[in-house]
N, C-alpha and C positions, 0 to 999 in steps of 0.2 A: 627436887626441891633446891631452891634458890642458895647458889653459892654464897651468898650473906648469912642464911640460917644455917650455915655447920659450923658444926666445931672444929677448931683449926688446931693440928699438930704442927710444929715449928721445929725441923729439924737443922741444927748445924753442926756440922762437923766438920773437924779440926786433925782430926788422925784419921790415917788409912786404915788402921787394923782392928776397924769393928763393923767390918761388911755384913757377917753372919745377923748382927741384932742390928745394926739397920736395916737389912730386908726384912727382917721379921718383924717391925714395927711397921712396915708400911703394906706387907702382904697383910697384916693384920686389922689396921685399919679399912684396906679394900675389904675386907668380910664383912663392914659394918654397912653397907647395902648403903652406901653413899651417902652416909651419917658425918663422914671427917674427909676434909681435904688436907692434903701435905704441903708444907712448902718447904725448897731444903734449903741451904745456903752453905756454901762449903769453900771453904780458906785453910793456908796455911797448910800440912801433910796431907791433909783431908784433899786435897789437889790430884794425888795420885790416882786416886778414886775415878777418876772423870777418863781416864786409859784403860781404866777395867772394861774387859768384854764384860763381865756377868752383872756388875753394875749397872753399867749402861743399857743391858739387856732388859733389868730390872724395871727401870725405869720408865723403858718405854711400855714392857708391857703392862705396868699399870697407869701408863699416862695418866686416865680418865679421873686418877682421885688426885694429881698431883698437880697442884695449882703453878708452880714455880720450882726451878731448877736453877740458882744462880751458882755461878764461881766467882770469887775473888782473882779477876785478871793480876794483878801484882802479884799473890800468891803463886801463881802457872809461873810468871816470868823469874821468879825468885827461887822457883825451884826447878825447872827446866823444863816444865809440861809444854812440852809445844802442840802436841794433838790438840782438835779442837773437833768437838761432835756438836750438831746444829741440834740435837736434843737440851745443850745449856745456855745458858744468858749469863755470857762473859762479862761483868761489871764490877764493881768497888764496893767498896764496905759497908757503904748507903746503903745496900740493899739490905744487908746483913739487919742494921738497924730498921728497915720499914716494914721489913720481916717481924721483927719483936713488936715495933711500936702498935703495929695493925691486930695484933693479939688481944681478943677480948676474956672478958671475966674467968668463961668455962673454956677457954682453951690452953693448950702446953705448948711448952717448949722445952726439948731437952737437946744437949749437948754432946758430942763426942769427942 
């Protein structure tokens, strides 16, 4: 299936306390046989998840359905997050706006 034909799930993470819920959603999307692609933007206190080994392992394990995992560089800097992993795209809030702007009628966005 072409990526343009897939439904998209955008997950915006601004807190680090919902890992189980986020993991459950990504795993459920993975069970949809390639019908759903996931884009993630991490900001504010959510950037602490970028240091969480369980979260990083989940993203690497399910990388085939994840289009993009962008992290607000500014949020990392102001929250003292210095660890960087190559799985993340460290960027600005523009990526957040871009993810939302690219959503189509049947796509969904969730904020944690």
